[in-house]
N, C-alpha and C positions, 0 to 999 in steps of 0.2 A: 242605417236602414235603407237609405236611397241606393247605396251600392248593391245591396242584396236584390232590391227590385230591378235595378238596371241589369244585373247579371242574369236574373230570371227572365227578363224581357229578351235579352240577347239570346239566351238558350232557347226560348220558345220560337224565336225567329229562325234559328238554325235547324231545329228538329224537322219542320216540314221540308226544308231543302234537302236534308239528308235522306228523308223518306222518298223524295222525288228522284234522287240519284239512284236509290236501290230499285225503284220501280222502272226507271229507264234502263238500268243494267239487266233486270229481269226480262224486260221487253226485248232488248237486243239479243239476249241469250235464247229466248224462244224463237226469234226470227232465224238465228243461226242454227238452232236445233231443227227447224223445219227444213232448212237448206241441207243439213246433214242427212236427215231422213229421206229427202228426195233423192240423194245419191244412192241410197240403198246399200245393202251389205255386199252386193256384187259390183258396186261402183269402183272407180279408180281409187286405190288406197291413198295415193298422194293427195288427191282432192279431199278425201275424207279426213286425212291427217291435218290438212290446212284448215278445214272448218273447225275441227276440235281444238286446234291451237288458237284459233281466233276466239273461241268461247273462253278458253283458259286465260288468254291475254287481255281480252276486252271486258270480260264480265266477272272479274274477281269478286269473291264474296258471295256469289250466287250458288244455288244448288246445282245449276247446270254446269258451272265451271268445275265444281267438285266432282261431279259425275264424269265430266270430260276426261279427267285424268285416268279414271278406271277404263273408260272406253278406248282411250288412246293406247293404254297398255294392252288391251285386248287386240286392238288393231295391229300393234307391233308383233304380237305373238301369232295371230291367225290371219291377218289381212294382206300381208305382203308375201311375195313368192318364197322368201326365206324368213325364218323366225328371227326376230330382233330382240333377244332377251335383254341385252344391256339397256336398250332404249326403254323397254317395258319396265325394268327395275328403276330407271331414272324417273319415269313418270310417277310411279307409285311412291318413290321416296319424296318427290316434290309434293305429292298429295299430302303425305304425312307432315311435311314441313309447312305447307301453306294452310292446311286444315288440320291442326293437331287434335282438335276435339271432334273430328268428323265421326258420324255414326258408322262410317265404313272402316274405321281404324282397325278393328279386329280382322275384317276381311282383307284389308290391304296388307297387314302384317303377315297373315297366313299365306297370302299369295307370294309375298316377298320371300318367305321361308322356302317356298317351292322354287323360286327363281334363282336363289343364291346356291352356290356349291356348298357341300357339307363342310368344307374346310375353311370357308370364309368367316371372318370374325363378326361381320354384320349379321350373318345368319344366326350365329350363336347368341348374339345380343337380342335379336328378335325373338328367338325361342325362349330366352330367359324372361323377357317382357310378357310374352304370352302365357307362360307357366305361372307367372305371378298375378295375372289378371283374373280377378274373381268372377268376371262376367263370362269368361270362356268356359263352356261345358267341359267337365272332367274327361269325357270320352275324347274330346279333341286335344286336351292337354296330354293325355296318355299317348296319343299318336305322334306327338312332337318328339323327334329324335335329333 
């Protein structure tokens, strides 16, 4: 019985510390988000990329880090003088790896389908996953080829 109480006591001590870590990560993510927004869409793409990568690297597990993957893919496609499709694919694949249960999973997969060439096996795998997903509207499933 003492062991149970000791284990519960240790667990209760750890919970606030874990919560504090999440709060500090969220705070840092928001500070970096402000820095990113300050740069604006016309800002230097290399600076914008650096801030998004800081959010991803320093603030793992936060909503901001998850969103940063998507925004970094956008930046690679539209923010640099030349489109960087491979880098955009890598960011979206990392998003799926790091956040497999993300609410953005369907969007990420659909975007990856567009970014892969029709002959690539990864594209075929993503199309199969999307067709088997019951949450994807039928009209979108029908558009997958």
